[in-house]
C-alpha positions in Angstrom: 84.5 78.9 148.0 81.1 77.3 147.4 79.8 73.9 148.5 80.7 71.0 146.1 77.1 70.0 145.9 75.9 73.4 144.8 73.4 73.0 141.9 73.8 74.6 138.4 71.4 77.4 139.0 73.8 78.9 141.7 77.2 77.8 140.3 77.0 78.7 136.6 75.9 82.4 137.1 78.6 82.8 139.8 81.2 81.3 137.6 80.4 83.4 134.7 80.5 86.6 136.8 84.2 85.7 138.2 85.3 84.9 134.6 83.9 88.3 133.4 86.1 90.0 136.0 89.0 87.9 135.0 88.8 87.9 131.2 86.1 89.5 129.2 86.5 87.5 126.0 86.3 84.1 127.9 83.0 85.5 129.6 81.5 86.4 126.1 82.7 82.9 124.8 81.0 80.9 127.6 78.1 83.1 128.3 77.0 83.1 124.6 78.3 79.9 123.3 77.9 77.3 126.1 75.4 75.8 128.4 75.4 73.4 131.5 74.0 69.9 130.5 75.1 68.2 133.8 76.7 69.0 137.1 76.8 66.6 140.2 79.5 68.3 142.3 82.3 66.3 140.7 81.7 66.6 137.0 80.6 69.7 135.0 79.4 68.9 131.5 79.3 71.9 129.0 77.7 71.9 125.7 79.3 74.2 123.3 77.0 75.5 120.6 79.3 75.2 117.5 82.6 73.7 116.6 84.1 77.1 116.2 83.3 78.1 119.8 84.6 74.8 121.0 87.9 75.3 119.2 88.3 78.9 120.4 87.9 77.7 124.0 90.4 74.8 124.0 92.9 76.7 121.9 93.1 80.0 123.9 93.7 81.1 127.5 89.9 81.0 127.9 90.1 77.4 129.1 92.8 78.2 131.6 90.6 80.9 133.1 87.7 78.5 133.3 89.8 76.0 135.2 91.3 78.6 137.6 87.9 80.0 138.4 86.4 76.5 139.1 89.3 75.8 141.5 88.6 78.9 143.3 84.9 78.4 143.6 84.8 74.7 144.3 86.9 72.5 146.5 87.8 70.1 145.2 87.2 71.5 141.7 85.0 69.4 139.3 86.4 67.9 136.0 85.1 69.6 132.9 83.8 67.7 130.1 83.0 69.5 126.7 80.4 68.4 124.1 79.8 70.0 120.7 76.1 70.5 119.8 75.5 67.5 122.2 78.0 65.1 120.6 81.5 64.1 121.5 84.0 66.4 119.5 86.8 64.9 117.4 90.1 64.3 119.2 91.8 67.5 120.0 95.2 68.8 119.2 94.9 71.2 122.2 94.9 69.2 125.5 94.0 71.1 128.6 96.6 71.7 131.2 96.8 68.9 133.7 94.0 67.2 132.0 91.6 69.4 133.9 89.3 69.9 131.0 88.3 66.7 129.0 86.6 66.9 125.7 84.2 63.9 126.0 81.2 62.8 128.0 79.9 59.4 128.9 76.8 58.3 127.0 77.2 60.9 124.3 77.1 60.1 120.5 80.4 59.0 118.8 82.9 61.2 117.4 82.0 60.1 113.9 78.4 61.7 114.4 79.9 65.1 114.8 79.5 68.0 112.2 82.3 68.1 109.7 84.8 70.9 109.9 83.6 73.7 107.7 85.3 74.4 104.3 87.0 77.7 103.4 84.4 80.3 104.6 82.4 81.8 101.8 82.4 85.7 101.4 78.8 85.7 102.5 79.6 84.5 106.0 82.4 87.0 106.4 80.2 89.9 105.5 77.6 88.6 107.9 80.3 88.4 110.6 81.3 91.9 109.6 77.8 93.2 110.0 77.0 91.6 113.2 80.4 92.8 114.7 79.5 96.5 113.7 76.1 96.2 115.3 77.6 94.8 118.6 80.2 97.6 118.5 77.3 100.1 118.2 75.4 98.6 120.9 78.5 98.6 123.2 78.9 102.4 122.7 81.7 102.3 120.2 80.2 104.2 117.4 83.5 105.3 116.0 84.7 101.6 115.3 81.1 100.6 114.1 81.1 103.6 111.5 84.6 102.5 110.3 83.0 98.9 109.6 80.4 100.3 107.4 83.2 101.6 105.0 84.7 98.1 104.7 84.4 97.2 100.9 85.4 93.5 101.2 87.2 91.0 103.3 90.0 88.6 102.7 91.1 85.7 104.9 94.3 83.8 105.1 95.0 80.5 106.9 97.4 80.5 109.8 100.9 79.2 109.6 100.1 76.1 111.7 96.8 73.8 111.5 95.9 74.7 115.1 95.7 78.4 114.1 92.9 80.3 113.0 92.4 82.5 110.0 93.8 86.1 109.6 91.1 88.2 108.3 91.8 91.5 106.5 89.3 94.4 106.2 89.7 95.8 102.8 89.0 99.5 102.9 89.6 102.9 100.8 93.3 103.8 101.1 92.5 107.1 103.0 90.8 105.0 105.8 93.5 102.7 106.6 95.2 105.0 108.9 92.0 105.4 110.9 92.1 101.8 111.8 94.5 102.5 114.7 95.8 100.1 117.1 93.2 101.1 119.6 90.4 100.7 117.0 91.5 97.2 116.0 91.9 96.3 119.6 88.0 97.1 120.0 87.0 95.4 116.9 89.1 92.1 117.1 87.6 90.5 120.2 84.0 90.9 119.1 85.0 89.9 115.4 86.6 86.7 116.8 83.5 86.0 119.0 81.1 86.4 116.2 83.2 84.3 113.9 83.3 81.4 116.5 79.6 81.5 116.4 79.7 80.8 112.7 82.0 77.9 113.1 85.1 80.0 111.9 88.2 80.3 114.0 89.8 83.9 113.6 93.1 84.9 115.4 93.8 88.4 113.8 92.0 91.3 112.1 93.7 93.9 110.3 93.0 96.6 107.6 94.4 96.9 104.2 93.9 99.2 101.2 91.5 98.4 98.2 93.8 97.8 95.2 93.4 100.4 92.6 92.0 99.9 89.2 94.6 100.2 86.6 93.9 98.8 83.1 96.1 98.3 80.2 96.9 102.1 79.9 98.1 102.6 83.4 101.6 103.9 82.5 100.2 106.6 80.3 97.6 107.5 83.0 100.1 107.6 85.8 102.6 109.6 83.8 99.9 112.3 83.0 99.1 112.4 86.8 102.8 112.8 87.6 103.4 115.6 84.8 100.4 117.6 86.0 101.4 117.3 89.6 98.0 116.1 90.6 98.0 115.6 94.4 96.5 112.2 95.4 93.7 113.8 97.5 92.5 116.0 94.5 93.1 113.2 91.9 89.5 113.2 90.5 88.1 116.5 91.7 85.0 115.9 94.0 85.5 112.2 94.2 89.3 112.0 94.7 91.2 109.4 96.7 92.6 110.9 99.7 96.2 110.3 101.0 96.7 107.9 104.0 96.2 109.5 107.3 99.4 108.9 109.3 99.0 111.5 112.2 96.4 111.2 114.9 95.3 113.2 117.9 92.1 112.7 120.1 91.1 109.7 117.9 91.1 111.7 114.7 93.5 110.9 111.9 95.2 113.6 109.8 97.2 113.8 106.6 99.6 116.3 107.4 101.3 118.3 110.1 99.4 121.5 108.9 96.1 120.0 109.4 97.2 119.1 112.8 98.2 122.7 113.5 94.8 124.0 112.4 93.1 121.4 114.5 94.8 122.5 117.7 94.0 126.0 116.8 90.3 125.2 116.4 90.5 123.4 119.8 91.8 126.5 121.5 89.3 128.6 119.9 86.7 126.1 121.1 88.0 126.2 124.6 87.6 130.0 124.8 83.9 130.0 124.1 81.1 129.2 126.6 79.3 126.0 126.6 76.0 127.6 125.3 77.6 129.3 122.4 80.4 127.2 121.2 81.6 125.5 117.9 81.7 121.9 116.7 84.8 120.6 114.7 84.8 117.8 112.3 88.1 116.7 110.9 88.2 115.1 107.6 84.6 114.0 107.5 83.4 112.0 104.4 80.2 113.4 102.7 78.2 113.1 99.5 77.3 116.1 97.5 74.3 116.6 95.4 76.1 115.7 92.1 76.5 112.3 93.7 80.3 112.5 94.3 82.1 112.0 97.5 84.2 114.6 99.2 86.4 115.0 102.2 86.9 118.5 103.4 89.8 119.0 105.8 87.5 120.5 108.4 83.7 121.2 108.8 82.9 123.7 111.6 79.6 124.7 112.9 79.1 127.9 114.5 76.0 130.2 115.2 73.7 127.9 113.1 76.1 128.0 110.0 78.4 125.4 108.7 81.7 126.3 107.3 84.6 124.4 105.7 88.4 124.9 106.1 90.8 123.5 103.5 94.6 123.4 104.4 96.1 124.0 101.0 99.5 122.7 100.0 102.2 125.1 98.4 101.1 124.1 94.9 97.5 125.0 95.4 97.9 127.9 92.9 98.2 125.1 90.2 94.7 124.1 90.8 92.7 127.3 91.1 90.0 126.2 88.6 89.5 122.8 90.2 89.4 124.6 93.7 86.8 127.0 92.4 84.7 124.2 91.1 84.8 122.4 94.3 84.0 125.4 96.4 80.8 126.1 94.2 79.7 122.6 94.6 80.0 123.0 98.5 78.2 126.1 98.6 75.4 124.7 96.5 75.3 122.0 99.1 74.7 124.4 101.9 78.2 125.2 103.2 78.1 128.9 104.2 81.5 129.9 104.1 84.7 128.1 102.8 88.2 129.3 103.6 91.4 128.0 102.2 94.4 128.5 104.5 98.1 128.0 103.3 100.2 127.5 106.3 103.6 127.8 104.5 105.9 130.1 106.6 103.5 130.0 109.6 104.7 128.0 112.7 103.7 130.0 115.9 100.4 129.0 117.4 99.4 132.7 117.7 99.6 133.0 113.8 97.5 129.9 113.0 95.2 131.1 115.9 94.7 134.4 114.1 93.8 132.6 110.7 91.2 130.5 112.7 89.8 133.6 114.4 89.4 135.3 110.9 87.6 132.1 109.6 85.2 132.0 112.6 84.4 135.8 112.4 83.6 135.5 108.6 81.5 132.3 109.2 79.4 133.9 112.0 78.9 137.1 109.9 78.0 135.3 106.7 74.4 135.9 105.3 
């Protein structure tokens, strides 16, 4: 408990530290979006840097955490008065519990002088929020989530069901990437996205990932019928630049399209575990790359061993129907520096030892390749 006459230089840093331990998002909101204008032991006046930050504070659990921490640090706790950009905010629809946090201050400008509420957010602002969120994730050490945000093609926003609710923002990504935005990944993205949005005067409640809508055209029926007749798999639809199927299985933070891919991944992990640390392999499941022709491609696995790079494709039972396409694809990969390519058909294979044998053969051929 601190003395009630403690000055701002001592109280504010201590308050932020306790808030950080209690609720990280509240700490981010207060430390980066608020400053102390006045404190005399009985009243703490905070200036919120934007209407969005103010709305987020008073409409979330952050204000409850603020009041609780003040009650623990100061006896009796001071009342809290909030300004927005140095001015009195408009009347709030979110009164603080027990009136412990007030939203006005004596001597401040009138509510009519406050900035107007922002209109529907333009696309440019949403993309700026996306970019700044990606950089914050990277700086926080979450490279996986940051990399996924670089593949977001567009964003859509939807108003909440009630006026006091914020926007729901959807990240629009290629279909094959939707499965990689797992619950854990979105849980890392959302707090930072909400924070950045608040600093741009936009209140966001939820972030999700949805697929890009395919281009169809007037002849879509004929085009789709041709694909169905030819039994073209979605992940080989257009050769090197095909659209992959949605990844529905996950392991160790990686997403997979099929149980067969997962079996090969586990076999590669077992092979990796048997090697010494100074002579091991690296495994890259479903990496997306760009070949010299300018097309995008996603092999099932890239594996590095003994200074060489190899690729594994886990073929489906109909792979014999696409021999010509497979040969053209393999040739392009070799021209791009892939030393060895192996296509594995797991039909009839179930025991780990059988899959392990196929993986060992691949690694042997890769290491012996010249």
